C-alpha positions in Angstrom: 0.0 0.0 0.0 1.3 3.5 -0.9 1.9 5.7 2.0 0.7 9.5 2.1 4.3 10.6 1.9 5.0 8.4 -1.2 1.8 9.7 -2.8 2.8 13.3 -2.2 6.2 12.6 -3.6 4.8 10.9 -6.7 2.4 13.7 -7.3 5.3 16.1 -7.3 7.0 13.8 -9.9 3.8 13.9 -11.9 3.7 17.6 -11.8 7.4 17.6 -13.1 6.3 15.2 -15.9 3.6 17.5 -16.8 5.9 20.5 -17.2 8.4 18.5 -19.1 6.0 16.8 -21.4 3.5 19.7 -22.0 5.3 21.1 -25.1 5.6 17.6 -26.7 1.8 16.8 -26.1 0.6 20.4 -27.2 2.9 20.4 -30.2 1.9 17.0 -31.5 -1.8 17.8 -30.8 -1.4 21.0 -32.9 0.2 18.9 -35.7 -2.7 16.6 -35.7 -5.2 19.5 -35.6 -3.5 21.1 -38.5 -3.5 18.0 -40.6 -7.2 17.1 -39.9 -8.9 20.4 -39.2 -6.6 23.2 -40.4 -6.2 26.6 -38.8 -8.5 29.3 -40.0 -7.8 29.9 -43.6 -5.0 27.3 -43.4 -6.7 24.2 -44.8 -6.3 20.7 -43.5 -3.0 19.4 -45.0 -1.5 15.9 -45.1 2.2 15.2 -44.2 4.9 16.5 -46.6 2.9 19.3 -48.1 2.5 23.0 -47.5 -0.8 24.3 -46.4 -1.1 28.0 -47.4 -3.1 30.6 -45.8 -5.0 32.8 -48.3 -5.2 35.8 -46.1 -3.8 37.3 -43.0 -5.1 35.6 -39.8 -8.5 36.4 -38.5 -10.3 35.3 -35.2 -11.5 32.0 -36.8 -7.8 30.9 -36.6 -8.0 29.3 -33.1 -4.3 29.1 -32.5 -2.5 30.6 -29.5 -1.1 34.1 -30.2 -1.3 33.7 -34.0 0.3 36.6 -35.8 -1.6 39.0 -38.0 1.5 40.5 -39.7 2.5 37.7 -42.1 0.8 35.1 -44.2 1.5 31.6 -42.9 2.6 28.6 -45.0 2.8 25.5 -42.8 4.0 22.0 -43.4 4.2 19.0 -41.2 6.9 16.7 -42.3 7.2 12.9 -41.6 10.7 12.0 -42.4 10.6 8.4 -41.3 10.6 7.5 -45.1 13.8 9.4 -45.8 14.9 12.9 -46.7 12.7 15.6 -48.3 13.9 18.3 -50.7 12.6 21.8 -50.0 12.5 24.4 -52.7 12.2 28.2 -51.8 11.6 31.0 -54.2 13.2 34.3 -54.6 11.4 36.9 -52.6 13.2 39.9 -54.2 14.3 41.2 -50.9 11.0 40.8 -49.1 10.8 39.6 -45.5 10.2 35.9 -45.1 11.2 33.1 -42.6 10.9 29.3 -42.6 11.3 28.1 -39.0 12.0 24.5 -38.4 10.5 23.1 -35.2 10.7 19.5 -33.7 8.0 17.9 -31.8 9.5 19.0 -28.5 9.0 22.6 -29.7 12.7 23.3 -30.3 13.6 25.8 -33.0 16.5 24.0 -34.7 16.9 25.7 -38.1 15.9 28.9 -40.0 15.8 29.9 -43.6 14.9 33.5 -44.6 16.0 37.1 -45.1 18.0 37.3 -41.8 19.4 33.6 -41.8 20.2 32.9 -45.4 18.9 35.7 -47.7 16.1 35.9 -50.0 17.4 34.2 -53.0 15.9 31.0 -54.6 17.4 27.7 -53.6 16.9 24.0 -52.6 17.6 22.5 -49.2 17.7 18.8 -48.0 15.7 17.9 -44.9 17.0 14.7 -43.3 15.8 12.5 -40.5 17.7 11.6 -37.3 20.7 9.5 -37.9 20.7 10.0 -41.7 24.2 9.3 -43.2 23.5 9.5 -46.9 24.9 11.9 -49.6 23.1 15.1 -50.4 22.6 16.1 -54.1 25.2 18.5 -55.4 22.4 21.0 -56.3 21.3 21.7 -52.8 22.4 24.8 -50.8 22.6 22.8 -47.6 21.3 20.0 -45.3 18.8 20.5 -42.4 19.1 17.8 -39.9 16.0 17.1 -38.1 16.1 16.0 -34.4 12.8 14.1 -34.6 11.2 12.0 -37.4 8.2 14.5 -37.4 8.8 18.3 -37.6 6.9 21.4 -38.5 8.0 24.1 -41.0 6.4 27.4 -40.0 6.7 29.8 -42.9 5.7 33.5 -42.7 5.8 35.9 -45.6 5.4 39.6 -44.8 2.1 40.9 -46.3 1.2 44.6 -46.4 -2.5 43.8 -46.6 -5.1 42.4 -49.1 -3.5 44.2 -52.0 -0.3 42.5 -51.4 -1.8 39.0 -51.4 -1.2 38.3 -55.1 2.6 38.7 -54.6 2.5 36.4 -51.6 0.3 33.8 -53.3 2.8 33.6 -56.1 5.6 32.9 -53.7 3.6 30.3 -51.9 3.0 28.4 -55.0 6.8 28.1 -55.7 7.3 26.8 -52.1 7.5 22.9 -52.6 8.5 19.7 -50.8 9.5 16.6 -52.8 10.5 13.2 -51.1 13.7 11.8 -52.5 11.9 8.4 -52.5 8.2 9.0 -52.7 7.6 5.2 -52.6 8.8 4.6 -49.1 6.4 3.9 -46.2 6.0 6.6 -43.5 5.1 6.1 -40.0 3.1 9.3 -39.1 1.7 9.9 -35.5 1.3 7.0 -33.2 -2.1 7.0 -31.6 -2.6 6.9 -27.8 -5.0 4.2 -26.6 -8.5 5.8 -27.1 -10.0 3.9 -24.2 -7.8 5.6 -21.6 -10.0 7.7 -19.2 -10.1 11.4 -20.0 -8.4 12.5 -16.8 -5.2 10.4 -17.7 -5.2 11.1 -21.4 -2.4 13.7 -21.1 -0.1 11.1 -19.5 -1.1 8.4 -22.1 -0.2 10.9 -25.0 3.1 11.7 -23.2 4.0 8.1 -22.8 3.2 7.2 -26.5 4.9 10.3 -28.0 7.9 10.2 -25.8 8.6 6.7 -27.0 8.1 7.6 -30.6 10.0 10.8 -30.6 13.0 10.5 -28.3 14.7 13.7 -27.2 18.3 14.6 -26.9 20.5 12.3 -24.7 20.5 14.4 -21.6 16.7 14.8 -21.8 16.3 11.0 -22.1 18.2 10.7 -18.9 15.9 13.1 -17.2 12.9 11.0 -18.4 14.1 8.0 -16.5 12.8 9.7 -13.3 9.1 9.2 -14.6 9.4 5.3 -14.6 7.2 5.1 -11.3 4.4 6.9 -13.1 4.1 4.3 -15.9 5.4 6.8 -18.5 8.2 4.6 -19.7 6.2 1.4 -20.2 5.8 -0.2 -23.6 2.9 -2.1 -25.0 -0.7 -1.8 -23.5 -1.4 1.4 -21.6 -0.8 1.2 -17.9 -3.7 3.8 -17.6 -6.4 1.5 -18.8 -7.2 0.0 -15.3 -4.9 1.9 -13.0 -4.8 1.6 -9.2 -6.8 4.3 -7.4 -3.4 5.6 -5.9 -1.9 6.1 -9.4 -5.1 7.9 -10.6 -4.9 10.2 -7.5 -1.2 10.8 -8.2 -1.6 11.7 -11.8 -4.7 13.9 -11.3 -3.1 15.8 -8.5 0.1 16.2 -10.6 -1.8 17.4 -13.6 -3.5 20.1 -11.6 -0.2 21.2 -10.1 1.7 21.0 -13.3 -0.9 23.1 -15.1 -0.7 25.7 -12.3 3.1 26.0 -12.7 2.9 26.4 -16.4 0.1 29.0 -16.2 2.1 31.0 -13.6 5.3 30.9 -15.7 3.4 32.0 -18.9 1.6 34.9 -17.1 4.1 36.4 -14.6 2.3 39.8 -14.6 1.4 39.3 -10.9 4.9 38.2 -9.7 5.9 41.6 -8.3 9.1 41.5 -10.2 8.2 44.2 -12.8 7.0 47.8 -12.5 3.3 48.1 -12.9 2.4 48.1 -16.8 5.9 47.0 -17.8 5.8 44.8 -20.9 7.1 41.2 -20.5 9.7 41.3 -23.2 11.8 38.2 -23.1 14.1 37.9 -26.2 15.3 34.5 -24.6 11.9 32.9 -24.2 12.9 30.3 -26.8 16.4 29.6 -25.6 15.4 26.2 -24.2 17.0 24.4 -27.2 20.3 23.3 -25.9 21.3 20.5 -28.3 20.2 21.0 -31.8 21.6 24.1 -33.8 21.2 23.9 -37.6 21.3 26.4 -40.3 20.2 30.0 -39.3 20.5 29.4 -35.6 23.0 31.0 -33.3 25.0 28.4 -31.2 26.3 30.6 -28.4 25.9 30.8 -24.6 24.0 34.0 -25.1 21.1 32.0 -26.7 21.1 28.9 -24.4 19.4 28.5 -21.0 22.3 27.7 -18.5 20.2 25.4 -16.3 18.8 22.4 -18.3 16.0 21.6 -15.8 15.1 25.2 -15.7 14.7 25.2 -19.4 11.9 22.6 -19.1 9.6 25.2 -17.5 10.7 27.9 -19.9 9.9 25.6 -22.7 6.5 24.9 -21.3 5.6 28.5 -20.8 6.8 29.4 -24.3 4.6 26.7 -25.7 1.5 27.9 -23.7 1.9 31.5 -24.7 3.4 31.4 -28.1 3.8 27.9 -29.5 6.1 28.1 -32.7 7.4 31.5 -31.8 10.9 32.4 -33.1 14.1 33.0 -31.3 14.8 36.6 -30.2 17.3 37.1 -32.9 14.5 36.6 -35.4 11.6 38.3 -33.7 11.0 39.6 -30.1 7.6 39.2 -28.6 6.3 41.4 -25.7 2.9 41.2 -24.0 1.4 42.7 -20.9 -1.8 42.1 -18.9 -1.8 45.4 -17.0 -1.9 49.2 -17.5 0.5 51.7 -16.0 -1.4 51.6 -12.8 -0.9 47.8 -12.5 -4.6 47.1 -13.2 -5.8 44.2 -15.4 -6.4 45.5 -19.0 -10.2 45.3 -19.8 -12.5 46.4 -22.5 -14.5 48.1 -19.8 -11.9 51.0 -20.0 -10.1 53.0 -22.6 -6.3 53.3 -23.0 -3.5 54.9 -25.0 -0.2 53.5 -26.0 2.2 56.3 -27.1 5.4 55.7 -29.0 7.6 58.8 -29.0 9.7 57.2 -31.7 9.2 54.0 -33.7 10.6 50.8 -32.0 14.1 50.1 -33.3 13.8 47.2 -35.8 15.4 46.2 -39.0 12.2 44.9 -40.7 8.9 45.9 -39.0 6.8 46.0 -35.8 3.2 45.6 -34.8 0.8 45.6 -31.8 -1.8 42.8 -31.9 -4.9 42.3 -29.7 -5.6 38.9 -28.0 -8.3 37.9 -25.5 -7.7 35.9 -22.3 -7.4 33.2 -21.4 -7.2 31.6 -24.8 -4.9 34.3 -26.4 -7.1 34.3 -29.6 -7.5 37.2 -31.9 -10.4 39.5 -31.1 -13.4 39.8 -33.5 -14.5 43.4 -34.1 -16.6 45.4 -36.6 -13.5 47.1 -38.1 -11.8 43.8 -38.8 -8.6 45.3 -37.5 -6.7 42.8 -35.3 -3.3 44.3 -35.3 -1.7 47.9 -36.0 1.9 48.8 -36.8 4.2 50.6 -39.0 2.8 49.2 -42.2 -0.9 50.1 -41.3 -2.2 52.5 -43.8 -3.8 55.7 -42.7 -2.2 56.1 -39.3 -2.1 59.6 -37.9 1.3 60.7 -36.5 2.0 63.6 -34.3 4.0 66.6 -35.7 6.9 65.5 -33.5 6.8 61.9 -35.2 5.1 60.3 -32.2 2.3 57.7 -32.7 -0.5 57.3 -30.2 -2.5 54.1 -30.4 -6.1 54.1 -28.9 -7.1 50.8 -27.3 -10.7 50.4 -26.4 -13.8 48.4 -27.1 -15.9 51.1 -28.8 -14.8 52.9 -31.9 -13.6 56.4 -31.1 -15.8 59.3 -32.3 -12.7 61.5 -33.3 -11.6 60.4 -36.9 -7.9 60.9 -36.0 -8.3 58.5 -33.0 -10.4 56.1 -35.0 -7.6 55.9 -37.6 -5.2 54.8 -34.7 -7.7 52.5 -33.0 -6.8 49.0 -31.9 -10.2 47.3 -30.9 -10.4 45.6 -27.6 -12.8 42.9 -26.5 -15.5 43.6 -23.8 -13.6 41.6 -21.2 -10.0 41.2 -20.3 -7.3 41.2 -22.9 -3.6 40.7 -23.5 -1.9 42.7 -26.4 1.3 41.6 -27.9 4.1 43.7 -29.6 6.2 42.0 -32.2 9.6 43.4 -33.2 10.9 41.7 -36.4 14.7 41.4 -36.6 15.0 43.6 -33.7 18.0 46.1 -33.0 20.6 45.3 -30.4 19.0 47.8 -28.1 15.9 45.6 -27.9 18.0 42.4 -27.2 20.0 43.9 -24.4 17.2 45.7 -22.9 18.3 49.3 -23.5 15.1 50.0 -25.3 12.0 50.0 -23.3 8.5 49.9 -24.6 6.0 52.5 -23.5 3.4 51.5 -20.9 -0.4 51.4 -21.7 -2.2 54.2 -19.8 -5.8 54.1 -18.8 -7.7 57.3 -19.9 -11.3 56.5 -18.9 
């Protein structure tokens, strides 16, 4: 019989397993959702093909913190059958990025304007352990850490009138298996008869076995053996002992609380009221896989491996498939300059004395809480930034954004209006290819100020 002390200890271990495994479970779940349901205007798309959005994201794209600045082209790759050839078109200097993400949510390679330029080229994407010879025609080889990966492509788009240019580029973005006749494994299915309250751990068990992480992380996983997470064959969660059910459900609750607290630190007392949570190092949890376009240096690695697991979970919760800080910096806030929760019941201003320092472009996007989805509004405006037409600037070059639920009566204010929901919200600022002053913290974003 398990003693109370042992149960408490195992519940803590189950919470650790939740934090460790959340990015994997969430990532693979999103891969499956993309393939069978699609995301908004991104259609359901099978493995090894790109799904292209036909418009900038709207509120029907139920994806956490989806951006409204670029048009998405997303592909889920199954490399279990061998390498795949990727062709990228010449964007004639226009910003784009192809971000490569393994199922543990590690960003392990980049192609695009910052990383490799905007010229046309072919790249070979190979599975773990591949030791073949790449064709002489490829520009480089991208080594995937897991047999299933995501390519998250973003093309800058200056609005509906710019879509024909983007669509032409999308059609030239292709994936071709070197050997199309080979069998591919796909995503292993968890046991569908596992009770709902234990389904997270069943998914974690199955997907950990299918997609082994780096060696040091595999060593860390050995701790979870008492929870049944390392068992092969039939699920240990089909007819579990009551003590195990109690352990796992308590661990699930505690693990969720830790991830939520880490992804929403606005109440931690560590920052001034209204300060933006700007963390250029939110995606620095990748410690093992540095391919083309990444920066392999201590500056972009989390020093403590175990601490990286909570960072990774928080990043997945708040901004799954987000970029490293050197590609784009994301900043969000939940509170105004007085420290109060942002709410559509009040009106606010956000004043930039000078434009944020970026090499590409910047924007402010509105999201609801707690889902972090785009906010539907009659103006169909979900973000605002330096490429938004019709903005009214001050004589001194400043820009004041008006954030509120109702459209302002003043035409000049309406031109600079970022619509808010009726309830609580969390805006996000994106800075594409940010300047060094953003990365080192010298530049500080202005606070949101309540006006009524």
